[in-house]
C-alpha positions as CSV (number, residue, x, y, z in Angstrom):
1,M,0.0,0.0,0.0
2,A,1.1,3.6,-0.4
3,D,2.9,5.5,2.3
4,P,0.9,7.4,4.9
5,K,0.8,11.1,4.0
6,F,-0.2,12.6,7.4
7,N,0.7,9.8,9.8
8,G,-2.8,9.2,10.9
9,Q,-3.5,12.9,11.5
10,A,-6.0,14.6,9.1
11,I,-5.3,18.3,8.3
12,E,-7.9,21.0,7.9
13,S,-8.2,20.6,4.1
14,T,-8.9,16.9,4.7
15,S,-11.6,17.7,7.2
16,E,-13.2,20.2,4.8
17,F,-13.1,17.5,2.1
18,L,-14.6,14.8,4.4
19,F,-17.3,16.9,6.0
20,G,-18.2,18.2,2.5
21,L,-19.4,14.6,1.6
22,D,-23.1,13.9,2.4
23,M,-22.0,10.8,4.3
24,F,-20.2,12.8,7.0
25,G,-21.7,16.2,6.7
26,G,-23.6,16.0,10.0
27,I,-20.7,15.0,12.3
28,P,-19.5,18.5,13.2
29,K,-22.9,19.5,14.4
30,L,-22.9,16.9,17.1
31,P,-22.1,18.1,20.7
32,T,-18.9,17.2,22.5
33,K,-19.1,13.8,24.2
34,R,-19.2,13.8,28.0
35,G,-15.8,13.2,29.5
36,S,-13.9,14.1,26.3
37,D,-12.0,17.2,25.3
38,L,-12.6,16.4,21.6
39,S,-15.7,16.8,19.6
40,P,-17.0,13.8,17.6
41,A,-15.7,15.5,14.5
42,A,-12.1,15.6,15.9
43,E,-12.4,12.1,17.2
44,F,-13.5,11.0,13.7
45,L,-10.6,12.7,12.0
46,K,-8.2,10.9,14.2
47,I,-9.1,7.6,12.6
48,C,-8.8,8.9,9.0
49,Q,-5.5,8.2,7.4
50,E,-4.6,9.8,4.1
51,Y,-2.3,8.0,1.7
52,T,-0.7,9.3,-1.5
53,F,0.1,7.3,-4.6
54,E,1.9,7.8,-7.8
55,R,0.8,6.8,-11.3
56,G,1.2,3.0,-11.7
57,A,1.1,2.2,-8.0
58,V,-0.8,-0.8,-6.9
59,I,-3.3,0.2,-4.1
60,A,-4.5,-3.4,-3.5
61,H,-4.1,-6.8,-5.1
62,K,-7.0,-9.1,-5.8
63,L,-7.8,-11.1,-2.6
64,D,-5.9,-8.8,-0.3
65,V,-7.7,-8.4,3.1
66,A,-9.9,-5.3,2.9
67,E,-9.0,-3.1,6.0
68,G,-11.9,-0.7,5.8
69,M,-13.4,2.1,3.6
70,Y,-11.5,3.9,0.9
71,I,-12.5,7.5,0.0
72,F,-10.8,8.7,-3.1
73,R,-9.7,12.3,-2.8
74,S,-7.8,12.9,-6.0
75,G,-6.2,10.9,-8.9
76,T,-7.7,8.0,-10.7
77,V,-7.5,4.3,-9.7
78,D,-8.6,1.5,-12.1
79,A,-10.1,-1.8,-11.0
80,W,-8.9,-4.7,-13.0
81,E,-10.2,-8.3,-13.1
82,V,-7.2,-10.6,-13.0
83,S,-7.3,-14.1,-14.3
84,F,-4.8,-16.7,-15.6
85,N,-4.5,-18.1,-19.1
86,N,-4.1,-21.8,-18.4
87,E,-2.4,-22.5,-21.6
88,H,0.6,-20.1,-21.2
89,Q,0.3,-19.4,-17.4
90,E,0.1,-15.7,-18.2
91,Q,-2.1,-13.2,-16.3
92,E,-4.9,-11.6,-18.2
93,F,-6.3,-8.2,-17.1
94,K,-9.7,-6.8,-18.0
95,W,-10.7,-3.3,-17.0
96,K,-13.9,-3.2,-14.9
97,S,-14.2,0.3,-13.4
98,S,-12.4,3.3,-12.0
99,F,-12.4,5.5,-8.9
100,S,-11.7,9.2,-8.7
101,K,-12.6,12.2,-6.5
102,D,-15.4,11.6,-4.0
103,D,-15.8,7.9,-4.9
104,I,-16.1,5.5,-2.0
105,L,-15.0,1.8,-2.0
106,G,-15.8,-0.7,0.7
107,D,-18.3,1.0,3.1
108,V,-19.5,-2.5,4.0
109,W,-15.9,-3.3,5.0
110,L,-16.4,-1.0,8.1
111,F,-18.7,-3.7,9.5
112,E,-17.9,-7.0,7.8
113,P,-14.6,-8.7,6.9
114,G,-13.9,-8.7,3.2
115,Q,-11.3,-8.9,0.5
116,H,-10.5,-7.0,-2.6
117,H,-12.2,-8.5,-5.6
118,R,-10.0,-6.7,-8.1
119,L,-6.5,-5.4,-8.6
120,L,-6.5,-1.6,-7.9
121,R,-3.8,0.3,-9.8
122,A,-3.4,4.1,-10.2
123,R,-3.9,5.5,-13.6
124,K,-3.2,9.0,-12.3
125,G,-1.4,9.9,-9.0
126,G,-3.4,11.2,-6.2
127,S,-4.6,10.3,-2.7
128,F,-7.2,8.4,-0.7
129,I,-8.4,8.4,2.8
130,L,-8.6,5.0,4.6
131,I,-10.9,4.5,7.6
132,K,-9.9,1.2,9.1
133,K,-12.6,-1.1,10.4
134,S,-10.8,-1.7,13.7
135,D,-10.6,2.1,14.4
136,F,-14.1,2.8,13.2
137,L,-15.7,0.2,15.5
138,K,-14.0,1.5,18.6
């Protein structure tokens, strides 16, 4: 996987991006939890890790364990079906879809174990935010 960009700490522009999405738009309006110095929005941002990737980088291999939900912030990532040609033992790739800004992959992986069904490879460099299931469920 790509290297962490912010070492687990989301910066202001990341928070603006996330809270601009319909899925997370209501979080900042919630009151601070009793016994905590952090608002729910700040606690949420602590579990958001942003990763950058270059063109050609593999984000995930087919059958890799899915750690959580991916929110694509920039760049373009293609999803490829990978199979083997039994005659020549060569891999065959068939393009299936792509992900770019605001696209979300694996929201169900926040609650259920899963695996990547396709090879994810960057067509154009960019970044994504990963919310790991283990962090989210805490």
